[in-house]
PLY file of the C-alpha trace (Angstrom):
ply
format ascii 1.0
element vertex 225
property float x
property float y
property float z
element edge 224
property int vertex1
property int vertex2
end_header
-90.63 188.62 -21.70
-93.23 189.05 -18.46
-89.92 187.63 -16.28
-87.82 190.58 -17.93
-90.18 193.34 -16.85
-90.00 192.66 -13.85
-87.50 194.14 -11.19
-86.91 193.85 -7.25
-88.80 196.42 -5.33
-85.84 197.44 -3.28
-84.21 198.56 -6.39
-85.48 202.27 -6.82
-87.08 202.34 -2.48
-84.37 204.80 -1.63
-84.82 207.33 -4.85
-88.24 207.07 -4.82
-88.40 208.06 -0.43
-86.53 210.70 -1.73
-88.60 212.24 -4.46
-91.92 212.02 -2.09
-90.09 213.99 0.00
-89.05 216.50 -2.70
-92.13 216.65 -4.12
-94.42 217.43 -0.90
-91.93 220.30 -0.36
-92.63 221.65 -3.80
-96.18 221.22 -3.00
-96.19 222.74 0.28
-93.72 225.54 0.97
-95.83 228.04 -1.13
-98.50 227.37 1.16
-96.44 226.99 4.82
-93.18 229.15 3.97
-94.75 232.43 5.24
-94.83 231.11 8.77
-91.00 231.22 9.07
-90.80 234.30 6.57
-89.47 232.00 3.99
-91.97 232.47 1.01
-92.83 233.85 -2.48
-95.99 237.39 -2.63
-98.46 236.77 -1.40
-96.58 237.01 1.53
-99.68 235.07 3.75
-99.85 231.04 4.32
-102.68 228.84 2.50
-103.23 231.92 -0.32
-103.34 230.11 -3.48
-102.93 231.02 -6.87
-102.71 230.25 -10.46
-99.39 230.87 -10.31
-98.58 228.29 -7.58
-101.08 225.72 -8.95
-99.03 225.95 -12.36
-95.57 226.39 -11.00
-95.59 224.62 -7.65
-99.01 222.45 -6.60
-98.84 220.62 -10.10
-94.96 219.76 -10.16
-94.97 218.76 -6.74
-97.91 216.80 -7.41
-95.79 214.90 -9.82
-93.05 214.56 -8.44
-94.84 212.63 -5.37
-96.57 210.40 -8.32
-93.17 209.47 -9.66
-91.70 208.80 -6.37
-94.47 206.87 -5.09
-94.67 204.30 -8.33
-90.71 203.81 -8.08
-91.20 202.94 -4.18
-94.39 200.70 -5.14
-93.45 198.94 -8.78
-92.26 195.06 -9.32
-91.62 195.80 -13.27
-89.13 197.90 -15.06
-92.06 200.08 -17.27
-93.57 201.32 -14.47
-90.46 202.12 -12.50
-89.08 203.79 -15.46
-92.42 206.01 -16.16
-92.57 206.64 -12.26
-88.39 207.86 -13.05
-89.50 209.81 -15.89
-92.38 211.77 -15.05
-90.29 212.80 -11.92
-87.56 213.81 -14.06
-89.86 215.95 -16.06
-91.46 217.61 -13.35
-87.68 218.53 -11.90
-87.26 219.79 -15.18
-89.96 222.00 -14.58
-89.77 223.54 -11.39
-86.38 225.20 -13.16
-87.65 226.11 -16.62
-91.38 227.34 -15.17
-90.78 230.40 -13.80
-88.52 231.49 -17.36
-91.42 229.85 -19.67
-94.36 230.98 -17.47
-94.24 234.75 -19.90
-95.34 232.63 -22.96
-99.16 232.74 -21.72
-99.19 235.13 -19.09
-99.26 238.48 -21.07
-95.51 238.44 -21.03
-95.95 238.56 -17.06
-93.89 236.40 -15.01
-96.10 233.86 -12.90
-95.35 233.06 -8.79
-94.36 236.30 -7.88
-91.20 237.55 -6.88
-89.06 236.74 -3.28
-90.38 238.80 -0.28
-87.18 238.41 1.63
-85.66 242.00 2.84
-81.23 240.76 2.27
-80.37 239.53 -0.88
-79.09 236.49 0.32
-82.20 235.27 1.68
-83.91 236.10 -1.92
-81.41 233.61 -3.63
-82.10 230.90 -0.95
-85.46 231.32 -1.56
-85.62 231.62 -5.65
-83.44 228.01 -5.19
-84.89 226.27 -2.68
-88.47 227.32 -4.11
-87.15 226.62 -7.79
-83.89 226.28 -9.11
-82.46 224.00 -6.63
-85.25 222.00 -5.41
-85.45 221.19 -9.72
-81.80 220.36 -10.14
-82.30 218.27 -7.00
-85.39 216.12 -8.29
-83.50 216.21 -12.04
-80.67 214.51 -10.09
-82.39 211.60 -7.93
-85.33 210.72 -10.91
-81.91 210.32 -13.42
-79.96 207.92 -10.95
-83.06 206.18 -10.55
-83.49 206.27 -13.59
-79.93 204.92 -14.63
-80.21 201.93 -12.32
-83.19 200.61 -13.29
-82.19 200.64 -17.54
-79.06 199.51 -17.03
-78.78 196.55 -14.82
-80.23 193.48 -15.99
-83.62 192.79 -14.17
-85.79 189.14 -14.11
-84.77 186.06 -11.73
-82.38 184.11 -12.88
-82.91 180.59 -13.42
-81.62 178.11 -10.69
-78.84 175.28 -12.23
-78.37 172.12 -9.89
-75.20 171.23 -8.99
-73.64 167.87 -7.60
-72.71 167.48 -4.17
-68.92 168.65 -3.07
-68.98 164.94 -2.20
-71.22 162.98 -4.60
-68.52 161.31 -7.27
-68.66 161.84 -11.28
-70.57 159.36 -12.97
-67.67 156.39 -14.68
-67.14 156.46 -18.51
-65.76 153.73 -20.33
-64.16 153.39 -23.02
-65.76 151.67 -26.51
-64.08 147.86 -26.72
-61.27 147.82 -29.55
-60.88 144.64 -31.46
-56.97 144.15 -32.53
-57.38 142.86 -36.31
-55.24 139.92 -36.72
-51.90 140.38 -38.33
-49.80 138.24 -40.51
-47.77 136.25 -38.14
-50.99 135.18 -36.20
-51.03 131.10 -37.61
-53.96 129.81 -39.10
-56.63 128.27 -36.94
-55.42 129.88 -33.80
-57.61 131.76 -31.53
-57.90 135.41 -32.24
-57.49 137.48 -28.63
-59.22 140.60 -28.33
-57.47 143.85 -26.75
-59.67 145.37 -24.44
-58.71 148.30 -23.34
-60.48 150.93 -20.51
-60.03 154.20 -19.85
-59.57 154.93 -15.67
-62.71 155.88 -14.48
-63.12 159.99 -13.51
-63.33 160.02 -9.62
-64.30 162.71 -8.26
-61.23 162.49 -5.19
-58.01 162.83 -5.82
-57.25 158.84 -5.31
-55.14 157.10 -8.15
-56.82 155.74 -11.23
-57.54 151.30 -10.72
-55.03 148.95 -12.52
-56.95 146.12 -14.32
-55.96 142.88 -12.96
-54.59 140.63 -15.39
-55.11 136.39 -15.43
-51.50 135.20 -16.10
-52.75 131.62 -15.81
-55.84 132.21 -18.82
-53.05 133.80 -20.85
-50.62 130.54 -20.86
-53.06 128.42 -21.04
-54.24 130.32 -24.35
-51.19 130.06 -26.03
-50.57 126.17 -25.10
-53.45 126.00 -27.06
-52.47 127.86 -30.42
-48.62 126.77 -30.35
-50.78 122.83 -29.98
0 1
1 2
2 3
3 4
4 5
5 6
6 7
7 8
8 9
9 10
10 11
11 12
12 13
13 14
14 15
15 16
16 17
17 18
18 19
19 20
20 21
21 22
22 23
23 24
24 25
25 26
26 27
27 28
28 29
29 30
30 31
31 32
32 33
33 34
34 35
35 36
36 37
37 38
38 39
39 40
40 41
41 42
42 43
43 44
44 45
45 46
46 47
47 48
48 49
49 50
50 51
51 52
52 53
53 54
54 55
55 56
56 57
57 58
58 59
59 60
60 61
61 62
62 63
63 64
64 65
65 66
66 67
67 68
68 69
69 70
70 71
71 72
72 73
73 74
74 75
75 76
76 77
77 78
78 79
79 80
80 81
81 82
82 83
83 84
84 85
85 86
86 87
87 88
88 89
89 90
90 91
91 92
92 93
93 94
94 95
95 96
96 97
97 98
98 99
99 100
100 101
101 102
102 103
103 104
104 105
105 106
106 107
107 108
108 109
109 110
110 111
111 112
112 113
113 114
114 115
115 116
116 117
117 118
118 119
119 120
120 121
121 122
122 123
123 124
124 125
125 126
126 127
127 128
128 129
129 130
130 131
131 132
132 133
133 134
134 135
135 136
136 137
137 138
138 139
139 140
140 141
141 142
142 143
143 144
144 145
145 146
146 147
147 148
148 149
149 150
150 151
151 152
152 153
153 154
154 155
155 156
156 157
157 158
158 159
159 160
160 161
161 162
162 163
163 164
164 165
165 166
166 167
167 168
168 169
169 170
170 171
171 172
172 173
173 174
174 175
175 176
176 177
177 178
178 179
179 180
180 181
181 182
182 183
183 184
184 185
185 186
186 187
187 188
188 189
189 190
190 191
191 192
192 193
193 194
194 195
195 196
196 197
197 198
198 199
199 200
200 201
201 202
202 203
203 204
204 205
205 206
206 207
207 208
208 209
209 210
210 211
211 212
212 213
213 214
214 215
215 216
216 217
217 218
218 219
219 220
220 221
221 222
222 223
223 224
């Protein structure tokens, strides 16, 4: 059972690395975005409030932890938990601002985009929440599918014979021919032994058994006398 839960670390390493980068972006962009005029209100670097905690810092940290678990996991259960955690955090990036009025006195949390043009305001909404959450969900779902659908564990190694090693010989059992009515009384009963050709590893023809004609003539002479 423990072997079935094992997996190669490389299976989720790349997805985990991407999730770590996305988690860092989601958690840090509200604090460093004002340096290059890409921010939500309040438009001040390293400004903390409750909205940023619930909508950006915590989901960003969850994505980071999920990606880290994917990178270091050697078991399927750990990798699956990391992928599910990152996917849930990505969903919260998308839905958090829409659901925040339910516990914030009907006022959306997270502030508003501060860009002067409509194009830049859309880009801020995508980069802070919606597009970020969608990309996180996609990467986490890809890692989840790779881990859940591909068989894991280490397959047992079966020793195979070498190409030049001959296969063991196989001999058929000895079969005795019953006497017929034409056999004279007191005659010596001849046993017939048939040997199947040996199975060889190469393509050489089977060996033909040698028949001693002299012994056969002597035996016939004794039978007649």
